[in-house]
C-alpha positions in Angstrom: 70.8 82.8 -23.4 68.8 80.0 -25.0 65.2 79.2 -24.5 64.3 75.6 -24.0 61.3 75.5 -26.3 60.2 77.2 -29.5 62.5 78.5 -32.2 65.1 80.1 -30.1 68.1 79.9 -32.5 68.6 80.3 -36.2 69.3 76.6 -36.5 65.9 75.7 -35.1 63.9 77.8 -37.6 61.8 75.8 -40.0 63.3 75.6 -43.5 62.4 78.5 -45.9 62.8 78.5 -49.6 65.7 80.9 -50.1 64.7 81.7 -53.7 61.5 83.4 -52.4 61.5 87.2 -53.0 60.1 87.6 -49.5 62.8 85.4 -47.9 64.3 88.1 -45.6 60.9 89.4 -44.6 59.8 85.9 -43.7 63.0 85.2 -41.9 62.5 88.4 -39.7 58.9 87.3 -39.0 60.1 83.8 -37.9 62.8 85.3 -35.7 60.3 87.7 -34.2 58.1 84.8 -33.2 61.1 83.0 -31.7 62.1 86.0 -29.6 58.5 86.7 -28.6 58.3 83.1 -27.2 61.6 83.7 -25.5 60.2 86.9 -24.0 57.2 85.0 -22.6 59.4 82.7 -20.8 61.8 85.3 -19.4 62.0 85.4 -15.6 64.3 88.3 -14.9 63.9 92.0 -15.8 67.2 92.1 -17.5 66.3 89.1 -19.8 63.0 90.8 -20.6 64.7 94.0 -21.5 67.1 92.2 -23.8 64.3 90.3 -25.5 62.3 93.5 -25.9 65.2 95.2 -27.4 65.7 92.3 -29.8 62.1 92.4 -30.8 62.3 96.1 -31.7 65.4 95.5 -33.7 63.8 92.6 -35.6 60.6 94.5 -36.4 62.7 97.5 -37.7 64.8 95.1 -39.8 61.6 93.4 -41.2 60.1 96.8 -42.1 63.3 97.8 -43.9 63.3 94.5 -45.8 59.6 94.9 -46.7 60.2 98.4 -48.1 63.3 97.3 -50.1 61.2 94.4 -51.5 58.5 96.8 -52.6 61.1 99.1 -54.2 62.7 96.1 -56.0 59.4 95.0 -57.4 58.5 98.5 -58.5 61.9 99.2 -60.2 62.6 95.9 -62.0 63.1 97.8 -65.3 65.2 100.9 -66.0 63.2 104.1 -65.9 63.7 104.8 -69.6 62.4 101.3 -70.5 59.3 101.8 -68.4 58.8 105.3 -70.0 59.0 103.8 -73.5 56.3 101.2 -72.6 54.0 104.0 -71.3 54.6 106.2 -74.3 54.3 103.5 -77.0 51.5 104.3 -79.4 50.3 106.9 -77.0 48.7 104.2 -74.8 49.5 103.6 -71.2 50.2 99.8 -71.4 51.3 99.6 -67.7 48.0 101.0 -66.5 46.1 98.2 -68.2 48.1 95.5 -66.4 
């Protein structure tokens, strides 16, 4: 099932810089837009149901990627390294940043 307009396939998505930390979150957002456009043009109930199911899957995937990206940013350094920064000279250096 291919829509005739919009970004209906992965090949039709606009180029995204793959080095971006939010790459997969952005990819999910673009795919969500593509499927939402496809849903708007669906004519049968079965096609609408499939598109709706894909939308739910994409939004769940995007939320998982979003949570993982937050975790990755929060835990860039090992716990003991972060603890050493906090305890250095009795000053919380991370709280100032």
